[in-house]
C-alpha positions as CSV (number, residue, x, y, z in Angstrom):
1,M,152.4,70.9,-87.4
2,M,155.5,69.6,-85.6
3,K,155.2,72.2,-82.9
4,S,151.7,71.1,-82.1
5,L,152.7,67.5,-81.5
6,P,153.8,68.0,-77.8
7,K,150.4,69.6,-77.1
8,I,148.6,66.7,-78.7
9,R,150.7,64.2,-76.7
10,L,150.0,66.2,-73.5
11,A,146.2,66.1,-74.1
12,I,146.3,62.3,-74.8
13,N,148.3,61.8,-71.6
14,L,145.7,63.8,-69.6
15,I,142.8,61.8,-71.0
16,A,144.6,58.6,-70.2
17,A,145.2,59.8,-66.6
18,V,141.6,60.6,-66.1
19,A,140.6,57.3,-67.6
20,V,142.9,55.5,-65.1
21,F,142.3,57.4,-61.9
22,T,138.7,58.5,-62.0
23,P,137.2,55.0,-61.8
24,A,139.6,54.2,-59.0
25,T,138.5,57.3,-57.1
26,I,134.8,56.4,-57.6
27,V,135.4,52.8,-56.5
28,F,137.3,54.0,-53.4
29,A,134.4,56.3,-52.4
30,Q,131.8,53.6,-53.1
31,A,133.8,50.9,-51.2
32,Y,133.7,52.7,-47.8
33,P,134.1,50.9,-45.6
34,N,136.6,48.3,-46.8
35,K,138.0,47.6,-43.3
36,P,136.7,47.7,-39.7
37,V,135.4,51.0,-38.3
38,K,136.4,52.1,-34.8
39,L,133.7,53.7,-32.6
40,Q,135.4,55.3,-29.7
41,V,133.7,55.7,-26.3
42,P,135.4,58.5,-24.3
43,F,134.5,56.9,-21.0
44,A,135.1,53.7,-19.0
45,P,133.0,50.5,-19.8
46,G,129.7,50.3,-17.9
47,G,128.3,53.8,-18.4
48,T,125.4,54.7,-20.6
49,T,127.7,55.9,-23.5
50,D,129.3,52.5,-23.5
51,I,126.0,50.7,-23.3
52,I,124.5,52.6,-26.3
53,A,127.7,52.1,-28.4
54,R,127.7,48.4,-27.8
55,V,124.0,48.0,-28.6
56,M,124.6,49.8,-31.9
57,S,127.9,48.3,-33.0
58,E,126.8,45.0,-34.4
59,P,123.7,46.2,-36.3
60,L,125.6,49.2,-37.6
61,G,128.4,46.9,-38.7
62,K,125.9,44.8,-40.6
63,A,124.4,47.8,-42.3
64,L,127.9,49.0,-43.3
65,G,129.2,45.6,-44.3
66,Q,132.2,45.8,-41.9
67,N,132.8,45.2,-38.2
68,V,132.3,48.3,-35.9
69,I,134.7,47.9,-33.0
70,V,134.0,49.8,-29.8
71,E,137.1,51.1,-28.1
72,N,137.1,52.8,-24.7
73,K,139.5,55.8,-24.3
74,V,139.3,57.1,-20.7
75,G,140.5,60.4,-19.3
76,G,139.6,64.0,-18.5
77,G,135.9,63.4,-18.1
78,G,135.7,62.3,-21.7
79,V,138.0,64.9,-23.1
80,V,140.9,62.6,-24.0
81,G,138.7,60.3,-26.1
82,A,136.9,63.2,-27.8
83,N,140.2,64.9,-28.6
84,E,141.5,61.8,-30.2
85,T,138.4,61.6,-32.4
86,S,138.8,65.2,-33.4
87,K,142.4,64.6,-34.4
88,S,141.7,61.5,-36.4
89,A,142.0,61.3,-40.2
90,P,138.7,62.2,-41.9
91,D,138.3,58.9,-43.6
92,G,135.4,57.5,-41.7
93,Y,137.4,54.7,-40.0
94,S,137.7,56.5,-36.6
95,L,134.3,57.8,-35.3
96,G,133.3,58.7,-31.8
97,M,130.4,58.7,-29.4
98,A,129.2,62.3,-28.9
99,T,127.8,63.1,-25.5
100,V,126.6,66.2,-23.6
101,S,129.7,65.9,-21.4
102,T,132.2,66.1,-24.3
103,T,130.4,68.5,-26.5
104,A,128.7,70.8,-24.1
105,A,129.4,70.5,-20.3
106,N,133.2,70.1,-20.5
107,P,133.7,72.7,-23.1
108,A,131.5,75.1,-21.2
109,I,133.6,74.9,-18.0
110,N,137.0,74.3,-19.4
111,P,138.7,77.3,-21.2
112,K,141.6,75.2,-22.2
113,M,139.9,72.5,-24.2
114,P,142.1,70.8,-26.8
115,Y,139.3,70.9,-29.3
116,N,136.7,73.3,-30.5
117,V,133.2,71.7,-30.6
118,A,132.0,74.1,-33.3
119,T,134.8,73.5,-35.8
120,D,136.6,70.2,-35.0
121,F,133.9,67.7,-35.4
122,T,131.4,66.5,-38.1
123,P,128.1,65.6,-36.5
124,I,126.5,62.5,-38.0
125,I,123.5,61.4,-36.0
126,N,121.9,61.5,-32.6
127,I,121.0,57.9,-31.7
128,A,119.0,58.4,-28.5
129,A,118.1,60.8,-25.7
130,T,118.4,59.6,-22.2
131,P,116.7,60.8,-19.0
132,N,118.9,61.4,-15.9
133,V,118.1,60.4,-12.4
134,I,119.2,61.3,-8.9
135,A,119.6,58.1,-6.9
136,V,120.9,57.4,-3.4
137,H,122.4,54.4,-1.8
138,P,119.8,52.3,0.2
139,S,121.6,53.3,3.4
140,F,120.6,57.0,2.9
141,P,118.1,58.0,5.6
142,A,115.4,59.1,3.1
143,K,113.7,57.2,0.3
144,D,111.8,60.0,-1.5
145,Y,112.6,63.5,-2.7
146,K,111.0,65.4,0.2
147,G,112.9,63.4,2.8
148,F,116.0,63.6,0.6
149,I,116.1,67.4,0.6
150,A,115.2,67.6,4.3
151,E,118.1,65.4,5.2
152,L,120.6,67.3,3.0
153,K,119.5,70.7,4.5
154,K,119.7,69.3,8.0
155,N,123.2,68.1,7.4
156,P,125.0,70.4,5.0
157,G,128.3,69.0,3.8
158,K,127.8,65.6,5.3
159,Y,127.0,63.8,2.0
160,S,128.9,63.5,-1.3
161,Y,128.0,62.7,-4.9
162,S,129.9,60.9,-7.6
163,S,130.2,61.9,-11.3
164,S,132.0,60.8,-14.4
165,G,134.5,63.6,-13.9
166,V,135.0,67.3,-13.5
167,G,133.1,69.1,-16.2
168,G,131.0,66.1,-17.1
169,I,127.2,66.3,-17.5
170,G,126.7,64.6,-14.1
171,H,128.9,67.3,-12.5
172,L,127.3,70.3,-14.1
173,Q,123.7,69.0,-13.9
174,T,124.2,68.3,-10.2
175,E,125.7,71.8,-9.6
176,L,122.8,73.3,-11.5
177,W,120.4,71.4,-9.2
178,K,122.3,72.3,-6.1
179,G,122.2,76.0,-6.8
180,L,118.4,75.9,-7.5
181,Q,117.7,73.7,-4.5
182,G,120.0,75.5,-2.0
183,V,121.9,72.4,-0.8
184,F,125.6,71.5,-0.3
185,L,127.2,68.3,-1.4
186,T,130.9,67.3,-1.9
187,H,131.8,66.4,-5.4
188,I,133.7,63.1,-5.9
189,P,134.9,63.0,-9.6
190,Y,135.7,59.6,-11.2
191,S,137.3,58.6,-14.6
192,G,133.9,57.7,-16.0
193,A,130.3,57.1,-15.2
194,G,130.9,53.3,-14.8
195,P,133.4,53.7,-11.8
196,A,131.2,56.5,-10.3
197,L,128.1,54.3,-10.4
198,R,130.0,51.3,-9.0
199,D,131.2,53.1,-5.9
200,T,127.8,54.6,-5.3
201,V,126.2,51.2,-5.5
202,G,128.9,50.0,-3.2
203,G,128.2,52.7,-0.6
204,Q,131.5,54.6,-0.9
205,V,129.5,57.6,-2.1
206,Q,125.9,58.3,-1.1
207,I,124.5,60.1,-4.2
208,I,124.7,60.1,-7.9
209,F,123.1,62.0,-10.8
210,D,123.4,59.4,-13.5
211,N,121.8,58.4,-16.8
212,V,118.8,56.1,-16.5
213,P,120.2,53.3,-18.7
214,S,123.2,52.5,-16.5
215,A,121.4,53.2,-13.1
216,L,118.1,51.5,-13.8
217,P,119.3,47.9,-13.3
218,H,120.5,48.9,-9.8
219,I,117.3,50.8,-9.0
220,T,115.2,47.8,-10.1
221,A,117.3,45.5,-8.0
222,G,117.1,47.7,-4.9
223,R,120.8,48.6,-4.9
224,L,119.9,52.3,-5.5
225,V,116.9,54.3,-4.7
226,A,115.7,56.9,-7.3
227,V,114.3,60.2,-5.9
228,A,113.9,62.5,-9.0
229,V,114.2,62.1,-12.7
230,A,115.1,64.5,-15.6
231,A,112.6,63.5,-18.3
232,P,109.6,64.9,-20.2
233,Q,107.3,62.9,-18.1
234,R,107.4,60.2,-15.4
235,L,109.0,57.0,-16.7
236,A,107.1,53.7,-16.9
237,S,110.1,52.0,-15.2
238,M,109.9,54.4,-12.2
239,P,106.2,55.6,-12.0
240,N,106.5,56.9,-8.5
241,V,109.6,59.0,-9.1
242,P,108.7,62.7,-9.9
243,T,110.3,64.7,-12.7
244,F,112.2,67.9,-11.9
245,K,109.5,69.8,-13.7
246,E,107.0,68.5,-11.2
247,L,109.3,69.6,-8.4
248,G,109.5,73.2,-9.7
249,L,113.1,72.7,-11.0
250,E,112.4,72.7,-14.8
251,P,115.9,74.0,-15.7
252,V,117.3,70.7,-14.5
253,N,114.9,68.7,-16.5
254,R,117.3,68.0,-19.4
255,M,118.1,64.7,-21.1
256,A,121.5,63.6,-22.3
257,Y,122.2,62.7,-25.9
258,Y,124.2,59.8,-27.4
259,G,125.2,60.4,-31.0
260,I,128.0,59.6,-33.4
261,Y,130.4,62.2,-34.9
262,G,133.7,62.2,-36.8
263,P,136.6,64.6,-37.2
264,K,136.2,67.8,-39.1
265,G,136.3,67.4,-42.9
266,L,134.5,64.1,-43.0
267,P,133.2,63.7,-46.6
268,K,129.5,64.1,-47.0
269,D,129.1,60.7,-48.7
270,I,130.7,59.0,-45.6
271,V,128.5,61.0,-43.3
272,D,125.4,60.1,-45.2
273,K,126.4,56.4,-45.3
274,V,127.0,56.2,-41.6
275,N,123.8,58.1,-40.9
276,A,121.8,55.7,-43.2
277,G,123.5,52.7,-41.5
278,V,122.4,53.9,-38.0
279,R,118.9,54.6,-39.2
280,K,118.7,51.2,-40.8
281,A,119.8,49.6,-37.6
282,L,117.2,51.6,-35.7
283,E,114.4,50.2,-37.9
284,D,115.0,46.8,-36.3
285,P,112.3,46.5,-33.5
286,A,114.7,44.3,-31.5
287,I,117.4,47.0,-31.5
288,R,114.9,49.8,-30.7
289,K,113.6,47.7,-27.8
290,R,117.1,47.1,-26.4
291,I,117.7,50.9,-26.4
292,E,114.2,51.7,-25.1
293,D,114.5,49.1,-22.4
294,T,117.4,51.1,-20.9
295,G,115.0,54.0,-20.5
296,S,116.3,55.9,-23.5
297,I,114.2,57.5,-26.3
298,V,115.3,56.5,-29.8
299,L,115.9,59.5,-32.1
300,G,117.9,58.9,-35.3
301,N,117.9,62.4,-36.8
302,T,119.8,64.1,-39.6
303,P,123.4,65.4,-39.4
304,E,122.0,69.0,-39.6
305,Q,119.6,68.4,-36.7
306,F,122.2,66.9,-34.6
307,A,124.6,69.8,-35.3
308,A,121.9,72.2,-34.1
309,Q,121.3,70.1,-30.9
310,M,125.0,70.2,-30.1
311,K,125.1,74.0,-30.6
312,D,122.1,74.6,-28.4
313,E,123.3,72.3,-25.6
314,L,126.7,74.1,-25.4
315,A,124.9,77.4,-25.1
316,V,122.8,76.1,-22.2
317,Y,125.8,74.8,-20.2
318,K,127.8,77.9,-20.9
319,K,125.0,79.8,-19.2
320,V,125.0,77.3,-16.3
321,V,128.7,77.8,-15.7
322,Q,128.4,81.6,-15.8
323,T,125.4,81.7,-13.5
324,A,126.8,79.3,-11.0
325,K,130.3,80.7,-11.4
326,L,131.8,77.2,-11.8
327,N,135.4,76.5,-12.6
328,L,137.7,73.5,-12.8
329,D,139.3,74.2,-9.4
């Protein structure tokens, strides 16, 4: 009997430990988030990624019960910010904006990426899909697509285009278009879509292949002229601008996505809570309108659906890089 006492005491201690720590663990899981959540934008302020993040931050914060703070982390065409997100602790307090540039275009062209899209992130939700548009500065000699192409072919190498950076979606989509259309432009990479757009509006660069949300105010105000759009159909905001599909360039007719992801290993309960928070925010007609007014299409899908989209888009741009023989040089 005496020999069994240590075993009895051990059992009592284990029961006590479970009684003490299990409720705490449950409370911790249920309490997420109990402090502000960072939502990192891997580009400079002013681009579409930044716009979508800031539209979502307040309603998502209300849904989660904590502030969602947007933080811009610039560099490497979005790689620096995306890499920081991938290396963050999987506790739900450091999330990132997932874009085609950071999860497909850049990884497709850069063999030395510091992260692996397939293994280093936890997809949470795709907020919206955004059409892209080729726009020119008003000083450009042509104001429609036919005249635009005629001018480029008449003066090969005379004109340049801006992008968010080497390997970004603006870069790869323009290169895809150039190859199909048989024209030559000089690439001027920037540290983000915002600075690239600013210099195109200012006339330092003549052409940009940009997202509609960031370019549309300048198009509406006459500071840029749209010549073609990558969208399922013509946009109500630009009814006279043809889609690439209409122009016989359907491979270019791809929209960009703007989603939220976290680092690998993000617990499912946190993924589900953030996904539900975004969906709840997107139920608000005012929030939907703010996103739709930018020219974007509201989505709000499941983590599994977003993961599949990321995988498919990476495959597409890997093929673009291989076919066009693009590299970082």
